[in-house]
N, C-alpha and C positions, 0 to 999 in steps of 0.2 A: 727631637728628641733635642737637650744642649747638651752643648761640650764647653761652660764656662763654667767657672764657684762663683759661689752667690756674691756681691761686696755686703760688704760691714751693712745691715743697718738696725739703727735704735731702739739700744740694747736696755733699755728700761722698759716700750712696747713690751720686748720680748717676753722678760719677768712675764709680763703679767699676763702673754699669749700660749707659755705653755702652763700659766695655775687657772686660770684664773675661775676667783673665790664662785664669785658671783655666777656666772655660770653653772658650777658645783652644786649652791647654793639655792639655784632655780630646779634647779632638777632636767634641764634642758640640756643637749647636745651642746661642745665644743671646739670647736675649732685647736691644735684640728685633728679630725674625724680619725684618722691614724697615725697615730705614731711611728711609723715603718716608711721604709721605701718602700710605696708603689708607688712607682711615674707614668707618663705619661698615658693618664688612665683615658676612660675611652667608655661611653655607658648607654644601655636603653632599658627602655622601662618593659616590659612587657604583662597586659594586667597590671595590678598591685605588686608587681616582684623587679627588680630591680638584676642587672647584668655590669659585673663589669673586669672588663681586660685592661691592661698592665703588659709596664715594659720589665724579661729580668736577662737580657742580653747573653752571655754562652753560658746561661742556665742550662741544664735539661733534670727532667722536663722544663720549655718554656710556653711564654706568655698565659699565664696566670689566670682564670675564670675564676670572678668569686661571685657569691650574689648577697645581695641582703634585704628587706625589708619596707626599712624605715633610709636609707641614705647613709646611713650613720655607720649601725654595725653589721660587718664584713664576713662571710666564710668563703674558705679556699672549698671551689663544688670539682674543680675541673683543669688542665691543661690543654694549647692546642693542638700540642707536637711532644711524642716522646723525645724523637730528636730530630734539633734541624735540618743537619747533611750530615752524613759519615766524609769527612774531608779530614783530612790532619789534623788544619786550626781546632775542628771542635774534637778531636780526638789526642789531642795533645799530647801529639804525636809529631813525631824526623824533627822536636826542634819549635813545635808550633804552634801555634795558641791566636784565639777569639777576644782576649780581653779585652772590654768599652765596646765591643763590638756583635756580632750572634746578629739576632731579629730585634730590632729596632720596634716606635716605637708602634701600638696596631691601634683598626679602626674595626669597630666591632659595631655590627650590627644584627636588624632583627626583618625578613623581608617572608612574604610566601611563607611562612610556617617554617619554615629553617633557620638559624644563626649564625651568621658568616666576621668572622678576624681576618682581615688582613694586616699581612708587616712587610717588611723587604729586611734586607742581613745583608752585608756588605759585603760581609765571611766570602759569601756567595753569587755576590751582585744580581741572585737573583729576586722578584717580587714573587707571595705566599700568600693565595686563598686561602684559609684550612675554613671548613664550613658543618651542618650536620646537623638533624631535626630534634635530640637533645646536649644540648648544653652541655647538663651534667652529668654523662654518665656518655655520654660519642654515641657510636667511631665517627672520628673527626675524617671526611675524605681532604684533598691538597691538590690544588694544584698552582702551578707551580710556568711564571714567566720572565725574560728577559723584559727591560731591564729591573734596575732595584729604582721603585719610585721611590725616595724620600718623604718619609714623614707622611703616606697616603693618607688619605680620608677617601675611603672609598662610599660612596652616594646612591641608592636606586631610587631613581624620579618617578614621577608618574606614571610618567608615558613610557615606563616598559625600559626605561634608555637607566644606565646604568654608566656611574663613571668616577676616574680616580682621579683626585686635587693634591696636588701636591710640589713639595720643591723649596725654597729660601731663598728670601728676598723676593725674588721673581715668579710667578702662583703658575700654574699649569695647569690642563684638565685635558684627561684621554680618555674620548666610550671605548668600555665593555663590547666582546661579544657578548652574545644572551647569555649564553652559559658560562661563561668567564672566563673565558681557555687564555685569553689574552689579548691585545687590544685588535680593536676592530679596523679592520685593512679604510682607505676612506669616510670615516667617522670621526669624529670629536677631535681636533687634535691643532690644541692652540692658548697663545698663553692668554690667560685671562686678568689675573695682576701684573705690571713692568713691576709697581717699585709697594709688593704690601708692606712694609717697615717703615715709607710715608709715611703714614699718620702723629706716629712716635718720633722723627727723626726730627732733633737741636738743629733750629738755622746757625751754620759755620761749622759744626764738627760734624769731623764721619769718624767711621769706622760704629762698631757693638757685634749685634748676630742679632742675623736679617731675618725676617719674617720666617717664621718656621712654625711646621707643629700641626700640619693642616686638619679642622674639624668640620664642616658640615650639615648645616642639619636645612630643613625646610618647616617656618611655619606660615602658618594666617597665608600658604600663595606666595612667601617669598625668599629669596636663600641668603642664607646665611653663613660666614664662614668667618672661621675663631684661627689666629696667630697670636703663638709668640713673640715677641722682638724683646731685645734687649741695648738700648739708646746708650750711646756715651757717658759713664760721670752719672747713668740713675740705676734703673730698674728694671729687671725683668718684667714683662708688659703685655696686659691683654690685649691686641686691637681687632677691630670687628670689621669687616666690612661687609654690604646685604647690594642686591643687585635684586632687581624682580624674572631676568634672566641668568639659566646658568654659566652661560655664554656669557656673560656681563650688558653691560657696565657696569663697575660694580663702587659704591662706595664707601670708602671708611672711616671710620674714629678710634680712640683709643677705650674699652671698654673700660678698664683696668690698671691702675698702677699706686698700689699702694706695697709695703711689703714685703714686694720681687712674687706675688702670688700671681699665678700667671699657667697656662697651658691647658687646653680643656676643650670645655663646651657646655653646653645644655641640654638637662633634663627640668622635666614634668612628672608632674606627681597628680596623680590620682584624682588628688584637690581644686586640680586648677594652676596649682603653688608653680613658683618655675625657680631651680638654683642653676647656677654654673658648680663643676666641677673641676680643682685648681691644682698643681703643688707646688710643693718653695721649695725651693734647698737649704737644708736641715743641719750642712756639717755634716761631721762621720756621719751619722745615722742616714742621710740619703733623703732623697729627694719624697717629704710628706704631700699626702692629699686636704684640699681644703673645700670646705662648697661655700660657694657666695650663695645673698640670696639676688634673687632678680626681679624687677618689674618691666614693664613695662610700657612704654612710650614714643607718642610718635612712630610705630614703628620700630622702636632700637629696642633689646635687650639696654635693662643699666644694668649694673653689674654693684651690688656692697650696701651698704648705709650711706646715708652721703659722703658716695667715692672709699668709700674705707672696711675694708674686710673682718663681720664682731668679732666677735670673742663668741658669746652664745648664742645658740640657731633653735632657733622656733621647731626641735624635734626631737626624737626621744634622746635619755641618754649615752652618752658613749660606754659601752662595756669593756673588759679586758678585750685585747687578742686574745691571750691565751687558750689556749686552745679552736681556734676560726679559723688566725693564721699561722702564728707558731707554735710550735705544740712540745708539751714534756713527750717522752717515749721508751717505753719499760722494753720494745723489745720484743714482747709476746705477743703473738699472732690468735687467732682465733678463724677455726674453718676457713671461712670464704674473705677473709679482711686480705685487704696489699700489703703487701711485702713492709710501705713504707709509709705509712700520710703522707697527704698532699706538700706537707708544710717541709719537709724537706724538698731542696736539688744537689746534684751532684756540679758540682763544678769542669763545667764540658760537663762530655759523652760518655758512662761510665763504661768500663768493663764488666758489662756483667755475668760473666763467669768469675770474676774476684770478691765479689759481695757475699754477703748471705745472714738473711736474718732465721732462718731456717737448718741449716748446717750442726751449730749450736743452738739447741732452744733456749729465748732467753737474751741473748744477747744477739750486736751488731760485729759479722767473721767481720774484717779489714783487711786481704792475704796480697801478698805484693807479688807480684807478675813481672818486672819490669825495676831496669837502677833506675834512678830519678837522683838530681842531681840537686833539689831544692821545692820549699814547699808549692812554687808556683808551679812547680814543671806536672810538676805528681796527680797523679790521675785517678777519679775513688775518694776523690775528698768530697763528705757529705758535709752540708750547709740547714741554715738557717738565717732567715733575718733577726738582727739586732733590733730591739725595741726603746723605744724613752717614755716617758724623762728616764731611769732608770730600768735594765735587765740585769739579767746572771745566769750564767749554768754553770752547772754543773756535770758530769762523769763518769763514772767508774772504770776501771778497765784494765784488762787478764792481761799478761805482756809477759808469758811463762811461753810463752811461743815464735818469738820474737828468734827474729834472726841477725850476725853478729851486722850491727849498718842500720841495721831498723832503727824508726822513726818511731814514732805515736802516740796518739794526741789528742789534744782540747788547743783550735784556735781563734784566730778571729783572721779573716783573708780578706784584702783591700790589699793592694801593692804593698803599701810597709805597711803588713801583719806583725801581730806575736802570733807566739806560742808555748808553751807548755809540754814536756811530754816527753817520756822516756827511750832514750838513745842507748842503744846494746852494744858497746864498745869491749871483742873481745870478750872472755868469761864475764864482761861486769856490767851493768845497767846503773845511771848515770839517771837524773830527771833536771832536764834542762828547761829551761824558760832562754826564749829567741827572740828579740823587739829590732825589728826593723823599716824603725823611723824613719832611720837615715836615706831610709831608699837599699839598704846591702844591712844581709839579716848578720846581726849581732851578736854571739852569745852570751847572757850576764851573769847567767847563776846556772852553776851544776850542783847536785845531791847528791851523795851515792844511795843507790834501790839497791836493800839486800830481800826483797821479798816479791812476791807472783802481784799484785793487786794493788792498785792505789786508783789515788782520789783527786781528779782537776777538779777547778774552778775557778771563772772569770766574770769579773764583773764592769759592765758598765757606763758610766755616766757621761747620758745628750742635755743632762740640765744647762738651762748658756751656754747651749754649743759647747760646753769641757769638756766634751769628747775625749777619754779618759781612761784607759782599762785598767786594770792591774789582776796581776795573774795570782796564784793559791795553789797547792799542792796539803793532799791531806795523806795517811798513812793508815788511816781509819776512818776517816771519811766522818769523825764528829771536831777533831784536835787539826783545823785546818792553820797550815806556814803561808804568807806570804812571797811569793819567789821572786826574784829578777828587777827588773824596775817599770813606770807605771809607760803605758803605749799610749801617746797623745796622736790619738786615730788621727787622721785624715784625710777626708774624702779627695781622691785623684782621679784625674782623667783618666788616663789609662786605662782604669779595671772601669769606673765610670756611674758606682752603684755602692750603697753603703754594707758599714761593718755586717758581715755573715757572721755566726758561732760554726763553727765547724771543729766537724769528727776526724783524724785523721792517719793512715800509717804510708807509711812507703820506704825502699827500702834502697840503702847509697852504695852495698855493697855485695851482696845477693838477694838472689829470690826463694819465694816458697817459705817465710816467717810471715804470721795472722799476730794482731792483738784482737780481741774479743773485748767491746763493749757492751754493757754491761746492759749500761739507761743511760738516756740523757734528760734533766729537767730545768726548765727555763721558771725561771720569776719573776715581777714586775718589782721587787724590792732588792736588795741587796743581802743575802745568808751569813750570821757567823761562821 
């Protein structure tokens, strides 16, 4: 996991990267493979199927699992957990939150017909290992132990031993019990690389981001360790170490230094081709995944084409992520369909007694259960990723049962958030637009509302890191009016994720009111 915003990079090249006509015309895949916040990927291949885990930190459920048949087009199939922990910080209770923390970079493995996901949490100070025989349907078993091993990589060796490699700058290894229940007493526990950043260090310059994001692999009897660094006045960089024994000695070199594309690991295809899966900081949309072809030379994986990240890939073309990673929802459920599609995540843990898609069929009802001071402290805010280069979301809600002080509507969630919604003030209802670009929410527009149903929409433009959002309202769902000011979306470290579309309702004066959302629709273009 990285905690530094990407430095500015080659704007001219960037515009080509985002809309590569040559890739479109050739019918090949193009980078990024997903233009949405899917950071810290870890992948495995089982037969002809690939699975990927990623990071969503303070969101619930957590550690999303995605599936692909071609490495390019991915579909959400599961989460490793519903709830990380039932503590105040995860529950947004007693003034606590865990924005930017929760669970971080995971390690996905397949061993003896079982899938494993390891992760760790600053919020709890624990390391977690989840396992299942069926990665798509579960159930998942959980093992927890102390301490919280930073950016750990779970590794099952050929001799039956199991390890975690972890650290930042200085890389450690610990041996686990055979049942993964914790660190093995008397087992391997040592530093294996004293300064993993050394291959990318710049003589005479100190600082930067130390090597982290461990992912370890064994290929043809040798061990390979991938890390990410960020040398001062440079860019995020892939550093690779190799060894004949997992305890070392390790030798290292720069694996890739282009466009700031870094952190990830290796994946092979059934036809013998190899790729590195990595991510790139891309402003307010978040950290977006890339694939880089790999060739093997003298026992080293060589990343990129002449050291560069290619635009086009010799893989099937990208399809839309709508209905696979993000989705529209009419809130109508049939038979045994889950209450919420996998694309939805709650901001922190929800209070499940205060939301429903069954109480009023065809609607999502969000009921207030406590008094909250602002949007970021409110519970039961339901979210989906924004995506690029452009994305739009709109919704309709019935506000007739809201109580005095209630505020409900559509938002973009990040530290510097934006909202459009209905606020009840005594006997009056007002449409408000809130812009928190300064870090402090400011009411920048208000319009009286004299009806029970209202429509809201937001447009997000991430083209060339424009990172702008505009909000709209409608009284009939057809005639849309702009409201408020443009939100200059900003990726901030306190939240450490891309902006999320969000449906919200919270009380500021009294509890028990509710708002009914009729639908949520996403598009990859701007609607009139």
